[in-house]
C-alpha positions in Angstrom: 0.0 0.3 0.0 1.1 3.6 -1.3 0.6 4.4 2.5 1.4 6.9 4.4 1.0 10.8 3.5 3.2 11.6 6.1 6.7 12.8 6.1 8.9 15.2 7.7 10.3 17.5 6.1 12.1 15.9 2.8 10.5 15.7 5.7 4.5 12.7 5.8 5.0 10.7 5.4 3.3 10.4 3.5 2.7 15.3 4.3 2.0 13.9 7.6 5.3 14.5 9.2 6.3 17.7 7.3 6.7 20.9 8.6 3.5 23.5 8.6 4.3 26.0 5.6 4.8 29.1 8.2 7.3 27.4 10.0 9.4 26.8 7.2 9.5 30.4 6.3 10.1 31.1 9.8 13.4 28.3 8.8 14.2 30.5 5.8 14.2 33.6 7.6 16.7 32.3 10.3 19.1 31.0 8.0 19.4 34.4 6.2 19.5 36.2 9.6 22.2 33.8 10.5 24.2 34.0 7.1 23.4 30.6 5.2 22.3 32.1 2.5 24.6 30.6 0.0 24.8 28.1 -1.2 21.7 26.9 -2.1 18.7 26.5 1.1 17.2 23.7 1.2 14.3 23.3 -1.1 12.3 21.2 1.6 11.9 24.3 3.8 9.2 25.6 1.1 8.1 23.0 -1.2 7.3 19.5 -0.8 5.6 16.2 -1.6 3.4 14.3 0.5 4.4 10.6 -0.2 7.0 8.8 2.4 8.7 5.5 1.8 10.1 4.8 4.9 7.0 3.9 7.0 5.0 1.3 5.7 6.1 -2.3 5.5 7.6 -3.8 2.6 4.5 -6.1 1.6 2.6 -2.9 1.9 2.4 -2.3 -1.4 -0.1 -4.9 -2.4 -3.4 -7.1 -1.0 -4.5 -10.8 0.2 -6.0 -12.4 -2.5 -9.2 -13.1 -0.4 -12.2 -10.2 0.1 -12.2 -8.7 3.5 -12.0 -5.5 6.1 -7.9 -4.8 7.1 -6.8 -2.3 9.8 -3.1 -1.0 9.7 -1.9 1.4 12.1 1.4 3.0 11.5 3.4 4.5 14.4 6.5 6.5 13.6 9.0 8.8 14.7 11.3 11.0 12.6 14.6 12.7 13.7 17.0 14.7 11.8 19.3 17.5 13.0 21.1 17.8 9.7 19.6 20.5 6.8 21.6 19.6 3.5 21.9 22.5 0.7 22.6 21.3 -2.7 26.2 22.1 -2.9 26.6 19.3 0.4 27.1 21.9 3.2 25.7 20.5 6.5 23.4 23.2 8.2 22.8 22.3 12.0 18.4 22.3 12.2 16.8 19.7 14.7 13.5 18.3 14.0 11.7 16.1 14.8 7.7 14.3 14.4 5.9 11.3 15.8 2.6 10.6 14.8 -0.4 7.9 14.0 -1.5 7.0 11.0 -4.7 4.5 10.8 -5.5 3.0 7.4 -8.7 1.3 7.0 -8.7 -0.7 3.8 -11.9 -3.0 1.6 -10.6 -5.6 -0.4 -13.6 -6.2 -2.7 -14.3 -9.5 -4.5 -15.1 -7.4 -7.7 -12.7 -7.2 -10.7 -11.7 -4.7 -12.6 -9.6 -5.2 -16.1 -8.7 -8.7 -14.6 -7.4 -6.9 -11.2 -9.4 -7.5 -8.0 -10.9 -3.7 -6.6 -9.6 -2.1 -3.5 -10.3 1.0 -2.0 -8.6 2.5 1.5 -8.1 6.0 3.2 -5.7 7.3 5.2 -5.8 9.7 8.2 -2.8 10.7 10.4 -2.3 12.1 13.6 1.1 14.1 14.1 3.2 16.1 16.9 6.3 17.9 15.2 9.2 19.8 17.2 11.1 22.0 15.5 13.6 24.6 16.8 11.6 24.1 20.2 8.8 24.8 18.9 5.9 22.5 19.2 3.2 21.4 16.8 0.1 18.9 16.9 -3.2 17.9 15.4 -4.6 16.2 12.6 -2.5 16.1 9.5 -3.6 16.1 5.9 -5.6 12.9 4.5 -5.0 10.7 2.0 -7.5 8.9 0.2 -6.8 6.1 -2.5 -10.1 5.4 -4.1 -8.7 3.1 -7.1 -6.4 0.0 -6.1 -6.0 -2.1 -8.9 -4.0 -5.6 -8.1 -3.4 -8.5 -9.9 -2.7 -11.2 -8.2 -0.9 -14.5 -9.3 0.9 -17.4 -7.1 4.4 -16.3 -8.4 3.9 -12.3 -9.0 1.7 -9.4 -8.3 1.0 -6.0 -9.8 -0.6 -2.9 -8.2 -2.3 0.6 -9.7 -3.0 2.6 -7.0 -4.1 6.3 -7.8 -5.2 8.3 -4.9 -5.0 12.5 -3.7 -3.7 14.1 -0.4 -6.4 16.6 1.1 -5.2 19.6 2.5 -7.6 19.2 5.5 -5.1 19.3 8.1 -4.7 21.6 11.1 -2.7 24.6 10.5 0.5 23.8 12.4 1.2 20.6 10.6 -0.5 20.9 6.7 1.2 21.1 3.9 -1.6 23.2 2.5 -1.6 21.8 -1.4 -3.4 18.6 -2.9 -1.4 16.4 -4.1 -2.4 13.6 -6.7 -0.7 10.3 -7.0 0.2 7.2 -9.1 1.7 4.1 -7.8 2.9 1.1 -9.6 4.0 -1.8 -7.7 5.2 -5.3 -8.8 6.2 -8.5 -6.1 8.1 -11.4 -7.6 7.7 -14.6 -5.1 10.0 -17.6 -4.6 9.6 -20.3 -2.2 5.9 -20.6 -2.2 5.8 -16.9 -1.6 8.1 -17.1 1.6 10.8 -15.0 -0.2 9.2 -11.4 -1.9 11.3 -9.3 -4.2 9.6 -5.6 -4.4 9.7 -2.6 -7.0 7.5 0.1 -6.8 7.4 3.5 -8.2 5.2 6.6 -6.7 4.7 9.8 -8.5 3.2 12.7 -7.1 1.7 16.2 -8.6 1.1 18.8 -6.5 -1.5 22.0 -6.2 -0.3 25.4 -5.4 0.1 26.0 -1.9 -2.2 28.6 -0.2 -0.5 30.4 2.0 2.9 30.7 0.5 1.9 30.8 -3.3 4.9 28.0 -3.9 3.7 25.3 -6.4 6.1 22.7 -5.5 7.6 20.3 -7.7 6.7 17.0 -9.3 8.3 14.0 -6.9 9.2 10.3 -8.0 10.0 7.6 -5.7 11.8 4.3 -6.3 11.6 1.6 -3.8 12.8 -1.8 -3.6 13.2 -4.9 -1.2 13.2 -8.1 0.0 11.5 -9.7 2.4 11.8 -13.4 3.6 9.8 -15.7 5.7 11.9 -17.7 8.0 8.9 -19.5 9.7 5.1 -19.2 9.1 4.9 -16.4 11.2 8.7 -14.7 11.6 9.6 -12.1 8.7 12.5 -10.0 7.9 13.4 -7.5 5.5 15.9 -4.9 3.8 14.6 -2.3 1.9 15.5 0.5 0.3 14.2 4.0 -2.1 15.2 7.2 -4.0 13.3 9.9 -4.1 13.9 12.4 -6.5 12.0 16.1 -7.0 11.3 16.1 -10.8 11.3 20.0 -11.2 12.2 23.1 -9.6 8.8 24.8 -7.3 7.3 27.6 -8.9 7.7 30.6 -6.5 5.9 33.7 -6.4 7.6 37.1 -7.3 8.7 38.0 -3.4 10.8 34.6 -3.7 12.4 35.0 -6.6 13.2 38.5 -6.2 15.1 37.3 -2.6 16.8 34.7 -4.8 18.2 37.4 -7.5 19.1 40.4 -4.1 20.8 37.2 -2.0 22.1 35.1 -4.2 20.5 32.1 -3.1 18.6 29.4 -4.8 15.6 28.6 -2.8 13.5 26.5 -4.9 15.8 24.1 -6.1 15.7 20.4 -7.0 16.0 18.3 -4.1 16.6 14.4 -3.9 17.4 12.1 -0.5 17.9 8.0 -0.5 17.8 5.7 2.3 18.2 1.9 3.5 16.6 0.3 6.2 15.3 -3.1 7.6 12.3 -4.6 9.0 11.2 -7.3 11.3 7.3 -8.7 12.1 5.4 -11.2 13.0 1.8 -12.6 12.8 0.6 -14.0 16.6 -1.9 -15.7 14.5 -4.1 -15.5 11.3 -5.3 -11.9 11.9 -2.7 -10.0 14.0 1.0 -8.6 13.1 3.2 -6.4 14.4 6.1 -5.2 12.2 9.2 -2.8 13.2 11.0 -1.1 10.3 14.3 1.2 10.2 15.2 3.6 7.9 18.5 5.6 7.9 18.7 8.2 5.0 22.2 9.2 3.2 23.2 11.4 0.2 20.1 14.4 0.7 20.4 17.3 -1.2 18.5 20.5 -0.4 16.2 18.9 2.1 16.7 16.9 5.8 18.7 13.9 6.1 17.5 11.4 9.0 16.0 8.5 10.3 12.3 6.9 10.8 11.3 4.2 12.9 8.0 2.8 12.8 6.1 0.3 14.7 2.7 -1.0 12.5 -0.1 -3.3 13.6 -2.0 -5.2 10.9 -5.6 -6.4 11.9 -7.2 -8.2 9.4 -11.0 -9.4 9.4 -11.7 -13.0 8.6 
């Protein structure tokens, strides 16, 4: 499942864990006042995407082969003390975010184009701590009305289309609409005890009302290996890369600031990460999974670590 709409800078998992737009501008002005006006400042301060690849479980981008209701609860914590400029300069900036993101999924017995049809929605509650200033409240809501899954014993292919609605509290919302397209594939070995995963997620964004910035599109590539050591215990290794595909479309005020100070606010950002997973099925309904991811080679954004402890309940 292309699940969480929260992530702290890039912060949301899935927009959820990101800094509010007003706090991004506070950080920008603070950096300017401190003399960090060149080289390029972090794009994540002004424009960023919603999707976060480091929270959901490796096998969450597909669905079971039987119809039913599934509840997943993503409990995550992101922390960073480094803001990386486009030239690779590290700036000390403390940022942390915790949240709970329940996901409500319905797997139907209907077929569309030969695929099983599912849909879900994913709210999130966030508590952010940025520069000793705490913000909390409901974050932006992700709704995926189209999720098609072509399921096979040896492979799964899924296509999801959804939207992030800027309905969150003013201190944690990204204040923009995002349309998300996700294509994921799994190849299975050893009667599905082994799974190889590859997925691509593409985001397009509307203009941010408060800042009049339109962030550039984002592309995320995820890959992973999942292995059941027993019928109940699963381990995995995963990685991802996330790129901003275009520069942000800035208002004249920020364009003028770039010209005046020689900055490059709104430049393209990127980040990469690698992580591990361990999960255990207590029975055929309840699962508990731990995920950890470490970011590296960030450019024009924060670089940190993500932890998540996820609960899955499958109604038989």
